[in-house]
Residue, then its C-alpha position, 0 to 999 in steps of 0.5 A: m310553548s309547543s311540545n317540540q319546543t319543550a323537547a328541543g329545550t330539554t335536549q339543549a339543556a342535556t347537551v350543555r349539562a354533558a359538555v359542562t360536566r365533561f369540561l369541569a371533570r378535569y378539575v376534580d378527583d370525584t365527579t360527583l362533587l360537580q352535582q353540588h351547589g357551591l362549585l365556587t363558594g364551596g371550593v370545589l373549583d378554584s379561580l383558574a378553573a372558573v376563568e377557564l370555564l368562562a372561556h370554554l362557555e364562550r368557545q363551545f356555545g358561541i356566547t359572550v360572558d359580559n362583565e355584568d354576567l360575572e355573578i357567583d349565582n350564574f356559575d356556582s352549580v352545573d344547573a346554574i351554568v346550564a340556565f346561564v348558557a340557555r339565557k345567553a343563547a336565547a338573547 
């Protein structure tokens, strides 16, 4: 992988992270909670927020969230969401 590809991937990840954090900020009073693991399993986000997140990811990043993607590990932290979007966008 070239340094340009690495830089592009880092920039894309930062863009996705910022967009996801902005979107999820509407669901919490303290945005520092978004940096934790356990967004879903820890009760930071409820099921409605999770469904709205999936729709947002599809619209914002032009990906499709398939039934087999609906695993907690894909959405339980901002890092996991960023990695999920990167995998889907590369597919």
